[in-house]
C-alpha positions in Angstrom: -80.9 -65.4 8.1 -81.8 -62.4 10.2 -78.5 -62.7 12.2 -76.5 -63.2 9.0 -78.1 -60.2 7.5 -77.3 -58.2 10.6 -73.7 -59.4 10.7 -73.3 -58.7 7.0 -74.8 -55.2 7.5 -72.4 -54.6 10.4 -69.5 -55.8 8.2 -70.5 -53.6 5.3 -70.8 -50.6 7.7 -67.4 -51.4 9.2 -65.8 -51.7 5.7 -67.5 -48.4 4.6 -66.2 -46.6 7.7 -62.7 -48.0 7.2 -62.8 -46.9 3.5 -63.9 -43.4 4.6 -61.0 -43.3 7.1 -58.5 -44.5 4.5 -59.8 -41.9 2.0 -59.3 -39.1 4.6 -55.8 -40.5 5.3 -55.0 -40.6 1.6 -56.2 -37.0 1.2 -54.0 -35.9 4.2 -51.0 -37.7 2.7 -51.6 -36.0 -0.7 -51.8 -32.6 1.0 -48.5 -33.3 2.9 -46.9 -34.3 -0.4 -48.1 -31.2 -2.1 -46.7 -29.1 0.7 -43.4 -30.9 0.6 -43.2 -30.3 -3.2 -44.0 -26.6 -2.7 -41.2 -26.4 -0.1 -38.8 -28.2 -2.4 -39.5 -25.8 -5.2 -39.1 -22.8 -2.9 -35.8 -24.3 -1.6 -34.6 -24.7 -5.2 -35.6 -21.2 -6.1 -33.7 -19.9 -3.0 -30.7 -22.0 -3.9 -30.7 -20.5 -7.4 -31.0 -17.0 -6.0 -28.1 -17.6 -3.6 -26.0 -19.0 -6.4 -26.7 -15.9 -8.5 -25.8 -13.7 -5.5 -22.7 -15.7 -4.9 -21.7 -15.1 -8.6 -22.3 -11.3 -8.0 -20.2 -11.4 -4.9 -17.4 -13.1 -6.7 -17.6 -10.6 -9.5 -17.5 -7.8 -6.9 -14.6 -9.3 -5.1 -12.7 -9.5 -8.4 -13.5 -5.9 -9.1 -12.3 -4.9 -5.6 -9.0 -6.7 -6.2 -8.6 -5.0 -9.6 -9.3 -1.6 -8.1 -6.9 -2.2 -5.2 -4.2 -3.2 -7.6 -4.9 -0.1 -9.8 -4.9 2.2 -6.8 -1.6 0.7 -5.6 0.0 1.2 -9.0 -1.2 4.8 -9.2 0.0 5.5 -5.6 3.5 4.1 -6.5 3.6 6.2 -9.6 2.6 9.3 -7.8 5.2 8.6 -5.1 8.0 8.1 -7.8 7.0 11.3 -9.5 7.0 13.2 -6.3 10.5 11.9 -5.5 11.6 12.8 -9.0 10.2 16.3 -8.5 11.9 16.7 -5.1 15.2 15.5 -6.6 15.2 18.3 -9.1 17.4 21.2 -8.2 15.7 24.3 -6.9 15.5 27.0 -9.5 17.8 30.0 -8.6 16.6 33.4 -9.3 14.0 32.3 -11.9 10.5 32.4 -10.3 9.2 30.3 -13.2 9.9 26.5 -13.0 11.6 24.8 -15.9 9.2 23.2 -18.4 10.1 19.6 -17.3 9.0 20.5 -13.7 5.7 22.0 -14.9 5.0 18.8 -17.0 5.8 16.6 -14.0 3.7 18.7 -11.7 0.8 18.5 -14.1 1.3 14.7 -14.4 1.3 14.5 -10.6 -1.9 16.5 -10.3 -3.5 14.3 -13.0 -2.4 11.1 -11.2 -3.6 12.4 -7.8 -7.0 13.2 -9.4 -7.1 9.7 -10.9 -6.2 8.3 -7.5 -9.0 10.1 -5.8 -11.5 8.9 -8.5 -10.2 5.3 -8.2 -10.5 5.4 -4.4 -14.1 6.7 -4.7 -15.0 3.9 -7.2 -13.1 1.4 -5.0 -15.1 2.4 -1.9 -18.4 2.1 -3.9 -17.4 -1.4 -5.1 -16.4 -2.4 -1.6 -19.8 -1.2 -0.3 -21.6 -3.1 -3.0 -19.5 -6.2 -2.3 -20.3 -6.0 1.4 -24.0 -5.6 0.8 -24.0 -8.6 -1.6 -22.0 -10.6 0.9 -24.4 -9.7 3.7 -27.4 -10.7 1.5 -25.7 -14.0 0.6 -25.0 -14.7 4.3 -28.6 -14.0 5.2 
């Protein structure tokens, strides 16, 4: 009986030690699972942020294309007006230009001003687009 009691005590001690070990293993696994869940949520948040940035980049790219097209159109119109102005005969003896020439010159100045403004806005949009693209790449 004494030996049986001793064997049983040893067996109980061994089982308790194994249970304690398994409990610590379970706790470590739960901690790893919690860390993995946290990383997953962070990755999802980062993915959403990148999708938002990608949308902004696409919007900026569309704006850049629109501004490029507008600048091209304005440049063509300015060029046509300058050609039309140069094609007009030189006034002889009259220091004052004909009214049509004055209107065309005013239109050319207005278009050149618009062109400068559009180029400024275009460069700002390109800068914004590049910064968004750089952020998205990072």
